[in-house]
Structure formats: structure tokens, C-alpha cells
C-alpha positions as CSV (number, residue, x, y, z in Angstrom):
1,M,0.0,0.0,-0.1
2,D,1.1,3.3,-1.0
3,A,1.9,5.6,2.1
4,F,-0.6,3.5,3.8
5,Y,-1.7,5.3,7.1
6,A,-1.2,8.8,5.7
7,S,-3.1,7.8,2.7
8,V,-6.1,6.4,5.0
9,E,-5.9,9.8,6.8
10,Q,-6.2,11.8,3.5
11,R,-9.1,9.5,2.2
12,D,-11.2,10.2,5.2
13,D,-10.4,13.8,5.8
14,P,-10.8,15.6,2.4
15,S,-9.2,18.7,3.7
16,L,-5.8,16.7,4.0
17,R,-5.4,15.7,0.5
18,G,-2.6,17.3,-1.4
19,R,-1.3,18.6,1.8
20,P,2.2,17.1,3.7
21,V,0.9,14.7,6.4
22,V,2.8,13.3,9.0
23,V,1.2,10.4,11.0
24,A,2.7,10.9,14.5
25,W,2.2,12.3,17.9
26,R,3.8,15.3,18.5
27,G,6.6,15.5,21.0
28,A,10.3,15.3,21.6
29,R,9.8,11.5,22.0
30,S,7.4,10.7,19.2
31,V,8.5,9.1,16.0
32,V,6.8,9.3,12.5
33,C,4.6,6.3,11.8
34,A,3.9,7.4,8.2
35,A,4.3,10.5,5.8
36,S,2.4,11.3,2.7
37,Y,4.3,11.7,-0.5
38,E,3.8,15.4,-0.2
39,A,5.8,15.1,3.1
40,R,8.2,13.1,1.7
41,K,9.4,15.8,-0.9
42,F,10.8,17.7,2.3
43,G,12.9,14.5,3.3
44,V,10.3,13.3,6.2
45,R,10.3,9.6,6.6
46,S,9.0,6.7,8.7
47,A,10.8,6.3,12.2
48,M,12.4,9.6,12.0
49,P,11.9,11.5,15.4
50,A,8.6,13.8,15.0
51,I,10.5,17.1,16.1
52,R,13.0,16.5,13.2
53,A,10.1,16.0,10.6
54,E,8.7,19.3,11.9
55,R,11.7,21.2,11.5
56,L,12.1,19.7,7.8
57,C,8.5,20.5,7.0
58,P,6.8,23.2,9.2
59,Q,4.0,23.3,7.3
60,A,3.1,19.6,7.6
61,V,-0.3,18.6,9.4
62,F,0.5,16.1,12.3
63,V,-2.1,13.5,12.6
64,P,-2.0,11.0,15.7
65,P,-2.1,7.4,14.3
66,D,-5.5,5.4,14.7
67,F,-4.6,1.9,14.3
68,V,-8.0,0.6,14.6
69,R,-8.9,2.1,11.1
70,Y,-5.5,1.1,9.6
71,K,-6.1,-2.6,10.7
72,A,-9.9,-2.5,9.4
73,V,-8.6,-1.2,5.9
74,S,-5.5,-3.8,6.0
75,K,-8.3,-6.6,6.5
76,Q,-10.3,-5.4,3.4
77,V,-7.0,-5.6,1.1
78,R,-6.5,-8.9,2.6
79,E,-9.8,-10.5,1.6
80,I,-9.2,-9.0,-1.8
81,F,-6.1,-10.7,-1.8
82,G,-7.9,-14.1,-0.7
83,R,-10.0,-13.8,-3.8
84,H,-7.2,-14.6,-6.0
85,T,-4.9,-17.1,-3.9
86,D,-4.8,-18.6,-0.5
87,L,-1.0,-18.4,-0.5
88,I,-0.6,-14.9,1.4
89,E,2.2,-14.1,3.6
90,P,1.4,-10.6,5.6
91,L,4.9,-8.6,6.5
92,S,2.9,-5.9,8.0
93,L,-0.7,-4.1,8.0
94,D,0.3,-2.5,4.6
95,E,2.4,-5.2,2.9
96,A,2.5,-8.9,1.8
97,Y,3.9,-11.5,-0.5
98,L,1.3,-13.6,-2.8
99,D,2.2,-16.6,-4.6
100,V,-0.1,-16.5,-7.6
101,T,1.5,-19.4,-9.3
102,Q,-2.1,-20.9,-9.4
103,T,-5.1,-18.6,-8.9
104,F,-8.8,-19.2,-8.2
105,T,-9.5,-16.5,-11.0
106,G,-7.8,-18.2,-13.9
107,L,-6.4,-15.0,-15.0
108,P,-3.6,-15.6,-17.4
109,S,-0.4,-14.2,-15.8
110,A,0.8,-12.9,-12.6
111,T,1.1,-9.6,-14.1
112,A,-2.8,-9.8,-14.9
113,T,-3.5,-11.1,-11.2
114,A,-1.4,-7.8,-10.1
115,Q,-3.2,-5.4,-12.3
116,A,-6.7,-7.0,-11.0
117,I,-5.8,-6.5,-7.2
118,R,-4.7,-3.1,-7.6
119,A,-7.8,-2.5,-9.4
120,E,-10.0,-3.9,-6.7
121,I,-8.0,-2.0,-4.0
122,R,-8.6,1.1,-5.5
123,E,-12.3,0.7,-6.2
124,E,-13.3,-0.7,-2.9
125,T,-10.9,1.2,-0.5
126,E,-10.3,4.3,-2.6
127,L,-6.5,3.8,-1.9
128,T,-3.6,3.0,-4.2
129,A,-1.2,0.0,-3.9
130,S,2.0,-0.7,-5.9
131,A,2.9,-4.1,-7.2
132,G,6.2,-6.2,-8.0
133,V,5.8,-9.3,-9.9
134,A,8.8,-11.3,-10.3
135,P,10.2,-14.9,-10.1
136,N,10.6,-15.1,-6.4
137,K,10.1,-13.1,-3.1
138,F,13.2,-11.1,-2.8
139,L,12.9,-9.7,-6.5
140,A,9.3,-9.0,-6.3
141,K,10.0,-6.9,-2.9
142,I,12.3,-4.9,-4.9
143,A,10.1,-4.5,-7.8
144,S,7.2,-3.3,-5.6
145,D,9.2,-0.3,-4.7
146,W,10.4,0.5,-8.2
147,N,7.0,2.4,-9.5
148,K,5.8,3.8,-6.2
149,P,3.3,5.1,-5.9
150,D,0.4,3.4,-7.6
151,G,2.8,1.5,-9.8
152,L,3.6,-2.0,-11.3
153,F,6.9,-3.2,-12.1
154,V,7.6,-6.8,-13.8
155,I,10.8,-8.5,-13.7
156,R,10.7,-11.5,-16.1
157,P,13.2,-14.6,-15.7
158,H,15.1,-13.5,-18.6
159,Q,15.6,-9.8,-17.1
160,V,16.9,-10.8,-13.9
161,D,20.5,-10.6,-14.3
162,A,20.6,-7.4,-16.2
163,F,18.2,-5.9,-13.7
164,L,20.3,-6.8,-10.8
165,A,24.0,-6.1,-11.9
166,P,24.0,-2.1,-11.8
167,L,21.9,-2.0,-8.6
168,P,23.7,-0.7,-5.6
169,V,24.3,-3.4,-3.3
170,G,22.4,-1.7,-0.4
171,R,19.3,-2.8,-2.3
172,L,19.8,-6.3,-1.4
173,P,17.8,-7.6,1.7
174,G,19.8,-7.7,4.7
175,V,22.7,-5.2,3.4
176,G,22.6,-2.4,5.9
177,K,25.1,0.5,6.2
178,V,27.3,-1.5,8.3
179,M,27.6,-4.3,5.6
180,E,27.5,-1.9,3.0
181,A,30.8,-0.4,4.4
182,K,32.3,-3.9,4.9
183,L,31.7,-4.5,1.2
184,A,32.9,-1.0,0.0
185,E,36.3,-2.0,1.6
186,L,36.4,-4.9,-0.5
187,G,35.9,-2.4,-3.7
188,V,32.2,-3.7,-3.8
189,S,29.5,-1.0,-4.7
190,T,27.1,-2.7,-7.1
191,V,25.6,-6.3,-7.4
192,S,27.9,-6.7,-10.5
193,D,31.0,-5.9,-8.4
194,L,29.6,-8.7,-5.9
195,R,29.4,-11.0,-8.5
196,V,33.1,-10.8,-9.4
197,L,34.3,-11.8,-6.0
198,G,32.3,-15.2,-6.3
199,P,31.0,-17.4,-3.8
200,A,34.3,-18.9,-2.0
201,A,35.8,-15.5,-1.6
202,L,32.5,-14.3,-0.1
203,E,32.0,-17.4,2.4
204,Q,35.6,-17.0,3.4
205,R,34.9,-13.5,4.7
206,F,31.3,-13.4,5.7
207,G,30.4,-17.3,6.4
208,R,27.2,-18.7,5.7
209,W,25.6,-15.0,5.0
210,G,28.6,-14.5,2.0
211,R,27.2,-17.9,0.4
212,R,23.5,-15.9,0.8
213,L,25.1,-12.6,-0.8
214,H,26.4,-14.6,-3.8
215,E,22.7,-16.2,-4.4
216,L,21.2,-12.7,-4.1
217,A,23.6,-11.3,-6.6
218,H,22.3,-14.1,-9.2
219,G,18.6,-13.6,-8.2
220,I,18.6,-17.0,-6.4
221,D,15.8,-17.0,-3.4
222,D,14.3,-20.1,-2.9
223,H,12.2,-19.0,0.2
224,P,8.5,-20.1,-0.4
225,V,5.7,-17.7,0.4
226,Q,4.4,-18.9,4.1
227,S,0.7,-18.3,4.5
228,E,0.8,-19.5,8.0
229,R,4.0,-17.6,9.8
230,P,4.8,-19.1,13.1
231,T,4.8,-16.6,15.6
232,M,8.4,-15.6,16.8
233,Q,7.7,-13.0,19.2
234,I,5.0,-11.0,21.1
235,S,6.1,-7.8,22.7
236,A,5.1,-4.4,23.8
237,E,7.5,-1.2,24.3
238,D,7.1,2.4,25.2
239,T,9.4,5.5,24.9
240,F,9.3,7.4,28.3
241,E,8.3,11.2,28.4
242,R,11.8,11.6,30.1
243,D,14.7,9.4,30.7
244,L,14.5,7.1,33.7
245,R,17.1,5.1,35.6
246,L,16.2,1.3,35.9
247,S,15.4,1.7,39.6
248,E,12.4,3.9,38.1
249,M,11.1,1.4,35.6
250,E,9.3,-1.4,37.5
251,D,5.7,0.1,36.8
252,H,6.5,0.8,33.3
253,I,7.7,-2.9,32.8
254,R,4.5,-4.5,34.8
255,R,2.1,-2.5,32.5
256,L,4.0,-3.4,29.4
257,A,4.1,-7.2,30.6
258,E,0.5,-7.0,30.8
259,K,0.0,-5.5,27.2
260,A,2.6,-8.4,25.9
261,W,0.5,-10.8,28.1
262,R,-3.0,-9.8,26.3
263,G,-1.5,-10.5,23.0
264,Y,0.1,-13.9,24.2
265,E,-3.3,-15.1,25.2
266,R,-4.7,-14.3,21.9
267,E,-2.2,-16.6,20.7
268,R,-3.0,-19.4,23.2
269,A,-6.4,-19.3,22.3
270,D,-5.9,-20.4,18.8
271,P,-6.2,-24.4,18.8
272,H,-3.0,-24.2,17.1
273,G,-1.2,-21.6,19.2
274,R,2.2,-21.9,20.3
275,I,4.0,-21.7,23.8
276,A,6.4,-19.1,24.7
277,R,9.3,-20.0,26.7
278,T,11.3,-17.1,27.1
279,V,10.9,-13.4,28.5
280,V,12.8,-10.6,27.1
281,L,13.4,-7.3,28.6
282,K,14.6,-4.6,25.9
283,L,16.3,-1.3,26.8
284,K,17.3,1.8,25.0
285,T,20.0,4.0,26.6
286,D,19.7,7.8,26.5
287,D,22.5,7.8,23.8
288,F,20.4,5.5,21.7
289,R,22.2,2.3,22.4
290,I,20.0,-0.9,22.6
291,L,20.4,-3.9,24.7
292,T,18.3,-7.0,25.7
293,R,18.2,-9.4,28.5
294,S,16.3,-12.6,28.3
295,L,15.6,-15.8,30.5
296,T,14.3,-19.0,29.5
297,P,13.0,-20.7,33.0
298,P,12.7,-24.3,33.4
299,E,8.9,-24.1,33.0
300,P,7.2,-21.9,30.6
301,P,5.9,-18.6,32.2
302,A,2.1,-19.5,33.0
303,S,0.9,-16.0,34.2
304,L,1.1,-12.4,33.8
305,E,2.6,-12.0,37.3
306,A,5.5,-14.6,36.4
307,V,6.1,-12.6,33.3
308,A,6.4,-9.5,35.0
309,D,8.5,-10.6,37.8
310,I,11.0,-12.1,35.4
311,A,11.1,-9.0,33.3
312,C,11.7,-6.7,36.4
313,A,14.3,-9.1,37.9
314,L,16.1,-9.0,34.4
315,R,17.2,-5.5,35.1
316,E,19.7,-7.0,37.7
317,R,21.8,-8.4,34.5
318,V,22.3,-4.9,33.1
319,D,25.8,-4.1,33.9
320,L,25.7,-0.4,32.9
321,P,26.6,2.2,35.6
322,S,23.3,2.8,37.9
323,R,23.4,6.4,37.2
324,T,22.7,5.4,33.3
325,R,19.4,6.6,32.0
326,Y,17.1,5.1,29.4
327,R,14.7,6.4,27.1
328,L,12.7,3.3,26.1
329,V,11.9,0.0,27.6
330,G,9.9,-3.3,26.1
331,V,8.9,-6.5,27.3
332,G,8.5,-9.3,25.1
333,L,7.6,-13.2,25.2
334,S,9.9,-15.2,22.7
335,G,11.3,-18.9,22.4
336,F,7.8,-20.1,21.1
337,I,7.4,-23.8,20.6
338,D,4.2,-26.2,19.4
339,A,2.4,-27.1,22.2
340,D,2.3,-30.8,21.0
341,R,6.3,-30.6,21.0
342,L,6.5,-29.3,24.4
343,N,4.2,-31.8,25.6
344,A,6.4,-34.7,24.1
345,A,9.4,-33.3,25.5
346,Q,8.2,-33.1,29.0
347,T,6.7,-36.8,28.6
348,D,10.2,-37.8,27.4
349,L,11.9,-36.0,30.5
350,F,9.4,-37.5,33.2
351,G,8.7,-40.5,31.8
């Protein structure tokens, strides 16, 4: 979906159309959830501090996010996908992979399917979506960004090598600023440069990730679209109005543990739901350093109180000076396992 949250706001409030819109709470601690394309012209981007967005675009209209509405529209879009295929892998409220090798509609090609889906989204939601059509997931992801907004871009199998060769290596999934800098030290700036190094040299330098880089450079990605992605983590986090010491956080940690536990209860209500074994405490210092501490008790935590107690206790494993202040705290549940596997493991242990 194109500038999804901001586009929903502009659709529902005609006075916002054509104006730079920033979806964010105002304040020094807030970050941008979304920016309309009018705001992006001024350099405003998602995840940017709201105060910086305000400096870049003083005329922007700030709108507090309304996730209930966004989820409702996301559900509408998901229903449109479901008319064409049941192989749908959501990545977020506004993005998904679809495998359209076989469809319910009998349309003659993936391109025709993408065109039909985009037309249905426009007609039924009054919003626009951009699509990428390609032989695999990572190429489709790149293609989906190619003609935004309201665009369609197709990479056919015979075009893959020529399309990838001139791209900056930073366009490959998993190549962030740090990896980009490491590759630059080797004289690699484009995918074509990466191919020259070869798989052996890349694997020697970067291990298994080097092998993966070689595959991506040649357009190889065998990961299937997973319509049922298993839960990996359920969490809640919050940025403080003012920086706090660890000793001042207990009430916040217990409140966030409750939010995470409510999400976990929804997971457990599913007959195929999974069991969390690990409690995670996330912290961000006032100088933006992120650290996590986790504990996997002998028995999976069975109550909100157990999760909150463990999360609070994990503060003792933070080895920074007591005067250190923190701007964010989060509590999560991870280490998910299928209930059947857990029961089998316990039977083996005590049988």
C-alpha cells in the first residue's frame, strides 16, 4: 500500500488531500509512523523523530495514528488478496507476499493478477497500491518499490541478471549500512561487483551470509511464500516522556508485561497456538544504545505475574552504571514452540 496510514487519513479527511501529512504524535519522544508523499518531498520519512520532521516540513499536518482504522482497511485488502490466492504471507498491515502460480480467478499471468488486485483495491478502498511481479520473493520486494506510488513493475526470468547487475548492493535484503561499508572496503558498490568476488571469497569473508550474498547477487531465492507464519515474538514497548533509571522502571515494565500477555493470550486461544518459553527485556539508553536481556525458565511462564516478575528481575543483569538513563523499555515473549512438541519433550523428560 502507498504511504498507507497517511493515505487513509487523506482519504477520510478531504481537507488533508494534497497537503503534507505526518502520522505521529507530537512531542520530543515521538517518531513518524508514516508520511504522505507530499511530506516525503521535504525529506520526512517513517521512523524519523517527529521533532525533526517538524523542522524539515513546518507546514506539515500532524495526525495522531488510529491503528483501529488502519487494521480495518488492512483486513479489507487481505480479503481482496484472498479472492485470488490463499498463499498470502503478510509482512505488516500494508505489505504482503502472494504466490500466484495458481489462482482462483484463472487470470493468464501474474501481471494480470497484480493489475486486477490493484484495481480492486482502488475501487473498494479508494486507496492505491504498488505491486512487484517477479520469479521470487526478494525480487518481487525490490520491484514493488520501483514505480511507487500507484505503480506496477515486472521482472521476468530472462531479465533478472541484467536488472540486478547495476543495482547498489544496499538494495539487497539484509545489506544495511554496516555491511555496505564492509563491502565498500572490498571495492564492492554494485551487485555486478559482488558477482566478481565469487562464492568462495564471500563465504570465506562473511561465512554463511557470504554464500547468501552470492545467491542474491544472482537472483536466487528459494524461500516459499508462507501463508501461516509461526509466531516468533510478542512484545510491547514504550518511549518515556523523560529518561529514567532502571530503578524507576518497575511500574512501566509491569504495564508493558500486561500488554504483551494480552497478545499472548490471543495466541494461546488459537487451537494451533504456540507456547512461549522466554521472557525478554529490551532497553534503549539515552544515547540510543539498544540492549536486551532474556531468561528461559525451566517451565514456560504461565501467568502475567510470572512474566512481569522475570522482566523486572532481568534489570539485575544489566551491567551499565546505575546512573545510566534510558529512553525506552520493552517486554517480550519469545522462544515459541508448538504445544505438542513441548508436551512430548516433557513426557520424555519425566517418563
